[in-house]
C-alpha atoms as one frame of an Amber mdcrd trajectory, in Angstrom:
protein
  43.691 -95.024-117.991  42.938 -92.707-120.859  39.481 -92.450-122.319  38.577
 -93.499-125.846  38.722 -89.871-126.939  42.489 -89.949-126.440  42.943 -92.619
-129.099  43.109 -91.858-132.825  39.829 -92.679-134.547  41.326 -95.166-137.000
  42.921 -97.130-134.166  39.639 -97.263-132.282  37.724 -98.419-135.364  40.347
-101.100-136.005  40.074-102.296-132.398  36.278-102.340-132.550  36.180-104.342
-135.770  38.780-106.764-134.400  36.559-107.429-131.394  33.542-108.141-133.600
  35.051-110.355-136.295  38.179-112.430-136.730  41.088-110.131-137.509  42.953
-110.098-140.787  46.549-111.215-140.281  47.869-108.709-142.813  46.326-105.848
-140.850  47.321-106.914-137.364  50.576-108.883-137.589  54.077-108.645-139.028
  56.161-111.650-139.999  59.415-111.029-138.154  61.748-113.882-139.045  62.060
-117.105-140.991  63.178-115.979-144.481  59.935-116.910-146.215  59.001-119.808
-143.937  56.105-117.826-142.472  53.235-117.119-144.857  49.972-115.180-144.725
  47.445-116.850-147.031  43.791-116.749-148.104  43.581-112.953-148.209  44.867
-112.660-144.668  42.625-115.307-143.096  45.327-117.964-142.563  48.909-117.803
-141.315  51.386-120.690-141.386  54.770-121.082-139.719  57.313-123.635-140.916
  60.480-125.128-139.466  63.275-126.930-141.273  66.844-127.744-140.307  68.043
-124.285-141.361  65.505-122.130-139.494  62.145-121.741-137.839  59.855-118.731
-138.234  57.742-116.287-136.284  55.437-113.274-136.227  54.304-110.537-133.857
  51.359-108.183-133.491  51.557-104.648-134.791  49.767-103.419-131.653  50.787
-103.497-128.023  48.111-104.342-125.459  47.661-103.561-121.789  44.986-106.085
-120.773  42.819-108.018-123.143  40.896-111.115-124.073  42.894-112.746-126.860
  41.769-115.744-128.929  43.732-117.624-131.571  42.918-120.873-133.356  45.912
-123.135-133.922  46.451-126.451-135.655  49.734-127.902-134.450  52.498-129.788
-136.257  51.170-133.285-137.069  52.954-136.623-136.931  56.383-136.896-135.380
  56.805-133.411-133.940  59.389-134.385-131.305  61.886-131.618-130.585  59.681
-128.835-131.951  58.053-126.056-129.947  55.163-123.894-131.114  55.030-120.808
-128.897  52.100-118.379-128.667  52.450-115.698-126.015  52.206-112.099-124.858
  55.415-110.345-123.883  56.983-106.973-123.185  60.709-106.360-123.655  63.746
-105.982-121.425  65.284-107.764-118.419  62.249-107.038-116.224  59.735-108.028
-118.885  56.256-109.454-118.351  55.104-112.506-120.286  52.091-114.841-120.534
  52.928-118.105-122.305  51.328-120.915-124.194  53.962-123.337-125.510  53.180
-126.595-127.287  55.908-129.211-126.896  55.999-131.724-129.735  56.283-135.471
-129.318  56.673-138.746-131.153  53.795-139.891-133.336  51.014-141.257-131.156
  52.265-139.598-127.976  50.403-136.531-126.696  51.520-132.949-127.048  52.373
-131.171-123.800  50.707-127.780-123.324  53.127-125.677-121.263  52.010-122.451
-119.543  53.999-119.844-117.657  53.609-116.316-116.280  56.478-113.829-115.944
  56.277-110.596-114.013  59.127-108.122-113.625  61.414-110.681-115.282  60.535
-113.500-112.881  58.968-116.665-114.259  59.314-120.210-112.909  55.527-120.525
-112.655  55.039-123.463-114.999  51.967-125.605-115.254  51.776-128.323-117.916
  48.853-130.254-119.332  47.822-132.873-121.821  44.789-131.915-123.870  41.663
-134.025-124.342  41.773-134.054-128.158  44.250-134.340-131.028  45.532-130.756
-131.475  46.973-131.620-134.898  43.759-132.901-136.531  41.869-129.606-136.551
  41.964-126.034-135.311  41.318-125.353-131.618  40.952-122.041-129.804  43.588
-121.036-127.246  42.633-117.972-125.210  44.241-115.633-122.716  42.089-113.417
-120.519  44.335-110.814-118.893  42.763-108.203-116.663  43.975-106.352-113.544
  42.700-109.105-111.231  43.644-112.367-112.955  45.011-114.226-115.953  42.953
-117.136-117.251  44.257-119.619-119.827  41.489-121.420-121.745  41.255-124.092
-124.442  38.092-124.165-126.568  36.391-122.068-123.895  37.388-124.389-121.030
  39.624-122.735-118.426  42.766-124.719-117.640  44.634-122.284-115.408  44.021
-119.151-113.363  46.816-116.904-112.082  45.448-114.349-109.660  46.830-110.943
-108.787  48.545-111.542-105.424  50.247-108.183-105.022  48.676-107.941-101.553
  51.090-110.666-100.388  54.109-109.281-102.231  53.862-111.164-105.547  54.414
-109.010-108.624  51.706-109.098-111.289  51.872-108.054-114.967  49.827-104.867
-115.096  52.115-101.978-116.034  53.935-103.086-119.182  52.147-103.208-122.552
  52.779-106.469-124.388  52.721-107.634-127.975  51.464-110.994-129.187  54.207
-113.254-130.491  54.284-116.695-132.027  57.097-118.870-133.311  57.886-122.409
-134.416  61.404-123.470-133.551  63.720-126.374-132.797  64.225-127.041-129.093
  65.328-130.665-129.138  67.834-129.980-126.360  64.917-129.883-123.873  61.430
-130.017-125.409  60.733-133.763-125.641  61.522-135.980-122.658  64.046-133.466
-121.409  66.006-133.536-124.655  66.323-137.332-124.928  64.247-137.388-128.135
  65.730-135.354-130.970  64.079-133.749-133.981  63.795-136.108-136.940  64.572
-133.808-139.860  63.393-136.392-142.402  59.874-135.181-141.494  60.674-131.511
-142.218  59.309-129.037-143.015  57.145-128.934-139.900  54.150-126.615-140.184
  51.737-125.028-137.684  48.660-123.090-138.839  46.764-120.119-137.374  43.368
-118.577-138.058  40.534-116.608-136.436  42.619-114.274-134.288  40.357-112.110
-132.158  41.364-109.367-129.726  38.887-107.721-127.403  41.670-105.736-125.846
  43.071-102.408-124.736  45.483-101.170-127.385  48.364 -99.127-126.011  49.482
 -96.325-128.304  51.521 -93.168-127.659  51.351 -93.719-123.914  47.557 -94.051
-123.785  45.086 -96.926-123.595  42.022 -97.436-125.771  40.103 -98.540-122.659
  38.772 -96.939-119.537  38.778 -99.172-116.480  35.571 -97.467-115.343  33.750
 -98.225-118.608  30.986-100.818-118.782  31.858-101.549-122.421  34.647-103.999
-121.542  33.095-106.492-119.139  36.129-108.762-119.483  38.149-106.202-117.476
  36.260-107.413-114.392  35.604-110.967-115.586  36.137-113.862-113.210  35.336
-117.553-113.183  31.766-118.401-112.276  30.916-121.627-110.429  30.511-123.633
-113.642  33.860-122.441-114.983  35.514-123.231-111.651  34.185-126.790-111.876
  35.551-127.134-115.403  38.910-125.775-114.254  38.994-128.363-111.470  38.125
-131.116-113.952  41.023-130.166-116.236  43.508-129.849-113.410  42.462-133.169
-111.899  42.511-135.155-115.139  44.997-133.456-117.463  47.545-131.501-115.440
  50.931-133.255-115.490  53.110-130.641-113.764  52.398-127.865-111.276  55.178
-125.742-109.837  52.993-125.214-106.774  53.387-128.878-105.785  57.092-129.247
-106.620  58.627-129.358-103.157  61.950-130.663-104.505  62.281-127.582-106.674
  61.406-125.216-103.814  62.961-126.820-100.714  62.835-123.511 -98.837  59.076
-123.287 -99.345  56.623-122.942-102.186  56.113-119.495-103.766  53.575-117.419
-101.817  51.040-117.200-104.678  50.629-120.975-104.452  48.624-120.539-101.264
  46.056-118.096-102.602  44.217-120.680-104.726  44.596-123.979-102.899  41.250
-125.311-104.044  42.144-125.279-107.730  45.912-125.073-108.162  47.354-127.537
-105.650  46.062-130.649-107.382
């Protein structure tokens, strides 16, 4: 990893400020599609995505990151959101891309959202875990966080860890650690699969559907011109070595016991030849 001296001063200052206060959407993101359906409001403090029958919308970060602690507050589509998907994820590009996913699968009014997570490495995914959440994600903003360091990926909701994916390269499992990734988010129609396997279709009489974003924060290693803004040997980025303490492990267990609704590591019908090898590194917490 390159030292901070290898990074242009303005980039370093931008990264530092972004780690101290919520980032301005105008400074750190580009709206990439949607023909006006995505909007940055309130002097850059709020971003909204909308979906109607003609199109959804999306945005991406200006920066690429190679490891980071990323927070975003989201308020999801209210009411009858069946058929819609709000995606918030990190991804590189290409057929052997890496990706770390939050996806929020809409549902009929009164039924819970499904929080879908996945991890891709070298183009291979199929590592889904799904959850209900313990609150109404449409009534207010909630913080969805990804901690990504060389040892583990931790998905958290309002500071509570819901999933940990450990680096298991020692047993031959690829891990996302070499490809810089951008942050992406989109709101789109996926009524062929999103709600009850596609049985419930999007009700366009409720359109436009809108999801809202605020308080993005990135304590992260920006990748620019082939160099990182972080040094792995530095003590300034404690999150690069962060792991779950005993209290966080108990909270993770509580979520997985009470709110997990699907775990690829217990799906023997899907993997009749044997579960993926990473499923056996974390039996205490993942095989619930």
